[in-house]
C-alpha positions as CSV (number, residue, x, y, z in Angstrom):
1,M,-15.7,-2.7,16.1
2,S,-15.4,-5.5,13.4
3,Y,-14.2,-5.6,10.1
4,I,-13.3,-7.7,6.8
5,D,-10.4,-6.9,4.6
6,I,-10.9,-8.1,1.1
7,F,-8.4,-7.6,-1.8
8,A,-6.1,-7.4,1.5
9,G,-2.7,-7.7,0.0
10,C,0.1,-8.1,2.3
11,G,-2.0,-6.0,4.8
12,G,-1.3,-2.6,4.6
13,L,-5.1,-1.3,5.4
14,S,-5.3,-4.1,8.1
15,V,-2.1,-3.2,9.9
16,G,-3.5,0.6,10.1
17,L,-7.0,-0.6,11.2
18,Y,-4.9,-2.7,13.9
19,N,-3.3,0.3,15.1
20,A,-6.6,2.3,15.1
21,G,-8.0,-0.2,17.4
22,L,-10.4,-2.0,15.3
23,H,-10.5,-5.9,15.2
24,G,-10.6,-8.2,12.2
25,L,-12.8,-11.2,11.7
26,F,-10.8,-12.4,8.6
27,A,-9.3,-11.1,5.0
28,I,-9.1,-12.5,1.7
29,E,-6.0,-12.3,-0.3
30,K,-5.8,-14.6,-3.3
31,N,-1.8,-14.5,-3.6
32,K,0.0,-17.0,-1.5
33,D,3.1,-14.8,-0.8
34,A,1.0,-11.6,-0.1
35,F,-1.2,-13.5,2.6
36,S,1.6,-15.5,3.8
37,T,3.1,-11.9,5.0
38,L,-0.4,-10.7,6.2
39,K,-0.7,-13.9,8.2
40,Y,2.8,-14.1,9.6
41,N,2.4,-10.4,11.1
42,L,-1.2,-10.1,11.6
43,I,-2.6,-13.6,12.5
44,D,0.6,-15.5,13.9
45,N,2.2,-12.9,15.9
46,K,-0.8,-9.8,16.7
47,H,-3.6,-12.4,16.9
48,H,-5.3,-9.6,15.1
49,F,-8.3,-11.7,13.4
50,D,-11.2,-13.7,14.9
51,W,-10.9,-16.1,12.0
52,P,-14.4,-18.3,11.5
53,D,-14.2,-21.7,11.3
54,W,-15.9,-22.2,7.9
55,L,-12.8,-20.6,6.2
56,D,-9.4,-22.2,6.3
57,V,-6.5,-19.8,7.3
58,K,-5.0,-19.4,4.1
59,E,-5.2,-17.7,0.7
60,H,-8.4,-17.4,-1.1
61,D,-10.0,-16.4,-4.6
62,I,-13.1,-14.1,-3.5
63,N,-15.1,-15.5,-6.3
64,K,-14.7,-19.0,-5.0
65,I,-16.0,-17.8,-1.7
66,L,-18.7,-16.2,-2.9
67,E,-19.6,-19.4,-4.9
68,K,-19.4,-21.7,-1.9
69,N,-20.1,-19.5,1.2
70,Q,-23.0,-17.4,0.6
71,E,-24.9,-18.4,3.7
72,Q,-22.0,-17.9,5.6
73,L,-21.5,-14.5,4.4
74,K,-25.2,-13.8,4.6
75,A,-25.2,-14.8,8.4
76,L,-22.8,-12.0,9.0
77,R,-25.4,-9.3,8.1
78,G,-25.7,-7.0,11.5
79,H,-22.4,-8.5,12.9
80,I,-20.0,-6.6,10.8
81,D,-19.3,-2.6,11.2
82,L,-16.8,-2.3,7.9
83,V,-15.4,-4.1,5.1
84,T,-12.4,-2.5,3.5
85,G,-10.4,-3.2,0.8
86,G,-10.1,-2.1,-3.3
87,P,-9.8,-4.7,-6.1
88,P,-6.3,-4.9,-7.8
89,C,-5.4,-1.6,-9.4
90,Q,-3.2,-2.6,-12.6
91,G,-6.0,-2.2,-15.0
92,F,-7.2,1.1,-14.0
93,S,-3.8,2.6,-13.3
94,L,-2.8,5.8,-15.5
95,A,1.0,4.7,-14.9
96,G,0.4,1.6,-16.8
97,K,-1.5,0.2,-19.8
98,R,-5.1,0.9,-19.0
99,D,-7.1,-1.9,-20.1
100,T,-10.8,-2.2,-20.2
101,K,-10.1,-6.2,-20.6
102,D,-8.0,-6.6,-17.9
103,I,-9.5,-9.4,-16.0
104,R,-8.7,-7.9,-12.8
105,N,-11.0,-4.9,-13.5
106,K,-14.0,-7.4,-13.3
107,L,-12.9,-7.9,-9.5
108,V,-15.1,-4.9,-9.0
109,K,-18.2,-6.8,-9.5
110,S,-17.0,-9.3,-7.0
111,Y,-16.6,-6.5,-4.7
112,I,-20.3,-5.3,-4.8
113,K,-21.6,-8.8,-4.7
114,F,-19.5,-9.4,-1.3
115,I,-21.0,-6.0,0.1
116,D,-24.5,-7.0,-1.2
117,L,-24.1,-10.4,0.9
118,V,-22.4,-9.1,4.2
119,Q,-24.2,-5.5,4.2
120,P,-21.8,-3.8,6.4
121,E,-22.5,-0.8,8.3
122,A,-19.9,1.3,6.4
123,L,-17.1,0.5,3.8
124,I,-13.8,1.8,2.8
125,F,-12.7,1.6,-1.0
126,E,-9.4,2.5,-2.1
127,N,-8.1,2.6,-5.5
128,V,-5.7,4.4,-7.9
129,H,-6.9,7.9,-9.4
130,G,-7.3,6.2,-12.5
131,F,-10.4,4.5,-11.3
132,T,-12.3,8.1,-11.7
133,V,-11.2,8.5,-15.4
134,N,-13.1,7.6,-18.3
135,F,-11.6,4.7,-20.6
136,K,-11.1,5.7,-23.7
137,G,-11.5,2.9,-26.5
138,K,-12.3,2.2,-30.3
139,Q,-16.1,3.1,-29.7
140,G,-15.6,6.2,-27.7
141,C,-15.5,6.6,-23.8
142,I,-16.3,4.1,-21.7
143,K,-17.8,4.7,-18.1
144,K,-15.5,5.2,-15.5
145,Y,-15.7,2.6,-13.0
146,S,-15.8,4.9,-10.0
147,S,-19.6,5.9,-11.3
148,W,-20.4,2.5,-11.3
149,V,-19.5,1.4,-7.9
150,I,-21.0,4.6,-6.5
151,E,-24.3,3.8,-8.6
152,K,-24.2,0.1,-7.5
153,L,-23.8,1.0,-3.7
154,E,-26.5,3.9,-3.4
155,G,-28.8,0.9,-5.1
156,L,-27.8,-1.3,-1.9
157,G,-29.0,1.6,0.3
158,Y,-25.5,3.3,0.9
159,K,-24.9,6.9,1.1
160,T,-21.5,7.7,-0.3
161,E,-19.0,10.2,-0.7
162,S,-15.5,10.1,-2.3
163,R,-12.2,12.2,-2.4
164,I,-8.9,11.9,-4.3
165,I,-6.6,12.1,-1.5
166,D,-2.5,12.9,-1.6
167,V,-1.3,10.6,1.4
168,S,2.0,13.0,1.5
169,E,-0.4,15.4,3.5
170,Y,-0.9,12.8,6.2
171,G,2.5,12.2,7.3
172,V,3.6,9.5,4.4
173,P,6.7,10.5,3.0
174,Q,5.4,10.2,-0.6
175,K,3.1,11.9,-3.5
176,R,0.5,9.2,-3.7
177,H,-3.0,10.3,-5.1
178,R,-5.7,7.6,-4.2
179,F,-9.3,7.3,-4.7
180,I,-11.1,7.0,-1.4
181,L,-14.6,6.2,-1.4
182,I,-16.8,6.0,2.0
183,A,-20.0,4.5,2.1
184,M,-22.7,4.2,5.0
185,K,-25.7,3.0,5.6
186,N,-27.1,5.3,9.1
187,H,-24.6,7.8,9.2
188,N,-23.1,10.7,6.9
189,P,-19.8,9.5,5.1
190,S,-18.9,13.0,4.6
191,D,-18.5,13.4,8.1
192,V,-15.6,10.8,7.8
193,F,-13.5,12.8,5.5
194,T,-14.3,15.9,7.8
195,R,-12.8,14.2,10.9
196,L,-10.0,12.9,8.7
197,E,-8.9,16.5,8.1
198,Q,-9.5,18.0,11.4
199,N,-7.7,15.2,13.0
200,R,-4.6,15.3,10.8
201,V,-2.3,17.9,12.8
202,A,-3.0,16.3,16.2
203,F,-2.7,12.8,14.7
204,C,0.9,13.7,13.4
205,H,1.6,15.4,16.9
206,E,0.7,12.6,18.9
207,K,2.9,10.3,16.6
208,G,5.7,12.6,17.1
209,I,6.0,13.5,13.2
210,E,5.7,16.3,10.7
211,T,2.6,16.2,8.6
212,S,5.0,16.4,5.7
213,T,7.7,13.8,5.8
214,S,11.0,13.9,3.9
215,I,12.4,11.1,2.3
216,R,15.6,12.0,4.2
217,D,13.6,11.9,7.3
218,A,12.1,8.5,6.4
219,I,15.1,6.4,5.7
220,S,18.4,8.1,6.3
221,D,19.0,5.6,9.2
222,L,18.7,2.7,6.3
223,E,21.6,4.5,4.3
224,K,24.3,1.6,3.4
225,S,27.0,3.6,4.8
226,H,25.6,2.6,8.4
227,G,26.9,-0.9,8.0
228,I,26.4,-4.2,6.2
229,C,26.3,-7.7,6.8
230,Q,25.5,-11.2,5.0
231,S,21.4,-11.2,4.0
232,P,19.9,-13.9,6.5
233,D,17.7,-14.9,3.5
234,T,19.9,-14.7,0.6
235,K,23.4,-15.4,1.3
236,S,25.1,-13.9,-2.0
237,F,23.5,-10.6,-0.9
238,Q,24.3,-7.9,1.4
239,A,21.8,-6.3,3.9
240,G,22.0,-3.0,5.8
241,L,22.0,-2.4,9.7
242,Y,20.5,0.4,11.5
243,G,22.0,3.9,11.9
244,N,20.7,6.3,14.6
245,A,17.3,7.2,14.5
246,E,17.5,10.9,13.5
247,S,14.0,11.8,13.0
248,G,10.3,11.4,14.7
249,Y,9.2,9.3,11.6
250,Q,12.3,7.0,12.0
251,R,11.7,6.5,16.0
252,L,7.9,5.7,15.0
253,M,8.7,3.2,12.5
254,R,11.6,1.7,14.8
255,N,9.1,1.2,17.6
256,G,9.2,-2.2,19.2
257,M,12.5,-2.7,17.6
258,E,14.7,-1.1,20.3
259,N,16.7,-4.3,21.0
260,H,17.1,-5.6,17.5
261,N,20.6,-6.2,16.4
262,G,21.8,-7.5,13.0
263,A,20.2,-7.0,9.5
264,V,17.0,-5.2,9.0
265,D,14.0,-7.4,7.6
266,S,13.9,-7.1,3.7
267,H,16.9,-4.4,3.7
268,R,18.7,-6.6,1.1
269,F,20.8,-4.4,-1.3
270,V,20.6,-5.2,-5.2
271,N,24.2,-6.4,-6.5
272,H,24.6,-3.9,-9.0
273,T,26.9,-4.4,-11.8
274,D,29.8,-1.8,-12.1
275,S,28.0,-0.5,-15.2
276,I,24.8,0.1,-13.2
277,V,26.8,1.9,-10.5
278,Q,28.3,4.2,-12.7
279,L,25.1,4.9,-14.1
280,H,23.7,6.0,-10.8
281,N,26.9,7.9,-10.0
282,D,26.2,10.0,-13.3
283,L,22.5,10.2,-12.4
284,L,23.5,11.4,-9.0
285,Q,25.9,14.2,-10.4
286,N,23.8,15.2,-13.7
287,A,20.0,14.7,-13.3
288,P,17.8,17.0,-11.7
289,R,16.3,15.7,-8.0
290,G,12.8,14.9,-7.7
291,K,11.9,14.9,-11.6
292,R,11.5,11.8,-13.9
293,I,13.9,11.6,-16.8
294,T,14.0,9.2,-19.9
295,P,16.5,8.4,-22.4
296,K,15.2,10.9,-24.4
297,D,16.4,13.7,-22.1
298,G,19.9,12.9,-23.1
299,I,21.1,13.9,-19.3
300,V,23.3,10.7,-19.0
301,E,24.4,8.1,-21.4
302,N,23.4,4.2,-21.5
303,L,20.0,4.9,-19.5
304,K,17.9,2.3,-20.9
305,R,15.3,2.4,-18.5
306,R,11.9,3.9,-19.7
307,G,11.9,6.6,-17.0
308,V,14.0,7.1,-13.6
309,T,13.9,9.6,-10.6
310,V,17.1,10.6,-8.8
311,L,14.9,11.2,-5.1
312,D,15.4,14.6,-3.5
313,A,16.3,14.0,0.1
314,N,14.1,17.4,1.3
315,S,11.0,16.4,-0.7
316,Q,8.6,13.3,-0.7
317,T,8.9,10.7,-3.4
318,P,6.7,10.0,-6.5
319,T,4.3,7.3,-6.1
320,I,6.0,3.9,-4.9
321,T,5.2,1.0,-7.5
322,S,6.2,-2.6,-7.8
323,I,8.9,-1.6,-10.3
324,P,12.1,-0.9,-7.9
325,D,14.6,0.3,-10.6
326,E,12.5,3.4,-11.1
327,L,14.1,5.2,-8.2
328,V,17.4,5.9,-7.4
329,H,18.6,6.8,-3.6
330,Y,19.4,10.5,-3.0
331,E,23.1,9.8,-1.6
332,E,23.9,6.5,-2.8
333,P,24.4,5.0,-6.3
334,R,21.9,2.5,-5.9
335,I,18.1,1.7,-6.0
336,L,16.1,1.6,-2.9
337,T,15.7,-1.9,-0.9
338,V,12.1,-3.4,0.0
339,R,12.5,-1.9,3.6
340,E,13.0,1.5,2.4
341,H,9.9,1.2,0.1
342,A,8.1,-0.1,3.1
343,R,9.2,3.1,5.2
344,I,8.1,5.1,2.7
345,Q,4.9,3.4,2.4
346,S,5.0,3.5,6.3
347,F,4.9,0.1,7.3
348,P,6.5,-0.2,10.5
349,D,9.7,-2.2,10.7
350,W,8.5,-4.8,12.8
351,Y,6.2,-6.2,9.9
352,E,8.3,-8.6,8.2
353,F,7.7,-9.5,4.4
354,K,7.7,-12.9,2.9
355,G,8.4,-14.5,-0.4
356,K,10.7,-13.8,-3.5
357,Y,11.9,-9.9,-3.7
358,T,11.1,-8.8,-7.3
359,S,9.7,-10.7,-10.5
360,G,9.8,-9.6,-14.2
361,G,8.0,-10.0,-17.6
362,K,4.7,-11.9,-17.8
363,R,5.2,-13.0,-14.3
364,R,4.3,-9.9,-12.7
365,K,0.3,-10.5,-13.5
366,M,1.0,-14.0,-11.7
367,E,3.4,-13.3,-8.7
368,V,3.5,-11.0,-6.0
369,P,7.0,-10.5,-4.6
370,R,8.1,-8.2,-1.8
371,Y,8.4,-5.0,-3.9
372,T,4.9,-5.6,-5.3
373,Q,3.6,-6.5,-2.0
374,V,4.6,-3.2,-0.7
375,G,3.8,-0.9,-4.0
376,N,0.4,-2.1,-3.9
377,A,-0.5,-1.4,-0.4
378,V,-2.4,1.2,1.3
379,P,-0.2,3.1,3.4
380,P,-0.7,2.0,7.1
381,L,-0.3,5.4,8.8
382,F,-3.0,6.8,6.5
383,A,-5.3,3.6,7.0
384,E,-4.8,4.3,10.8
385,Q,-6.1,7.8,10.5
386,I,-9.1,6.8,8.3
387,G,-10.1,4.0,10.6
388,R,-9.8,6.5,13.4
389,A,-12.1,9.0,11.8
390,L,-14.6,6.3,10.8
391,M,-15.0,5.0,14.6
392,E,-15.5,8.6,15.7
393,V,-18.5,9.1,13.4
394,L,-19.9,5.3,13.8
395,N,-19.4,5.9,17.9
396,G,-21.2,9.4,17.5
């Protein structure tokens, strides 16, 4: 079964579909670093995509492809089972500044145009919960984007069904609510959600994990106390070593890494100042676990961040975002590493991330460093489950 991944990011959806047994044709991602991560893992190492000759294996702007390659896209009609992806979510997110004028919101129209040209049998559309919420402006409420997308897809002859899904119910150690829309031409999309729910427990049992995974079960083998070494990609930093795998989830994430020695990829610890270490120790001693606090709460002194959560080891994390200093480790006075974020997002440990680690300020809209790549991704463990459910429906 063949698919195309658009707005692919670093490949979260694609690695899940790879594990589900689907085969990719190509992936479209504009950012060089995010595409470098996808290319290294799924193209160079796993040979997962049958890349067409008319498209260079590099990062691409979807609008330029729509402009230059309309005939090649039309020629794919009848040959593509699935198109997956979701336009960048920052302009819709309830966690940020929702902005109707955010240029990234206009990419929804590019998505619809791509579907119209290729006309796959099915599509999976993923976005933040805020995609389903009306925008409020000076002239009153503006129609929510989800309604517009559904209207356009139905106009193209698709039957649609959508849900708000919390991926923590599917083995992912994170409270992450996402808008998932399934559209199909010749099948009932609601059957995909039925299969997804019916298969949930059996899937987790097959993988050797619980349907509800705690943060301790996810990352306790990555604690700094297990050992450190020099970071292989930034010599002025320390990186972490593996401890013993203590849960089914850790064993699943480490599958294929049995003979690995040395630093774990992207498990680079931040060089915190003494004052930040003290702040984190104060938070560990005084802050409620799993609850976001702000400077206004007055729980600790010198908290200058807009909000921070000390993780509850026995629960799931809040939604992983592109801002790493919003979360403090449940036991150690530090923020989490990129690899720990990736574990929480259910990326397997063999999946290596490329590019700089973080960014800030105005560069956030232009750069996609490793923390952002991970935070923007669809959790592969959930993507695998929805891929399996969709294949069951398409195959009858």
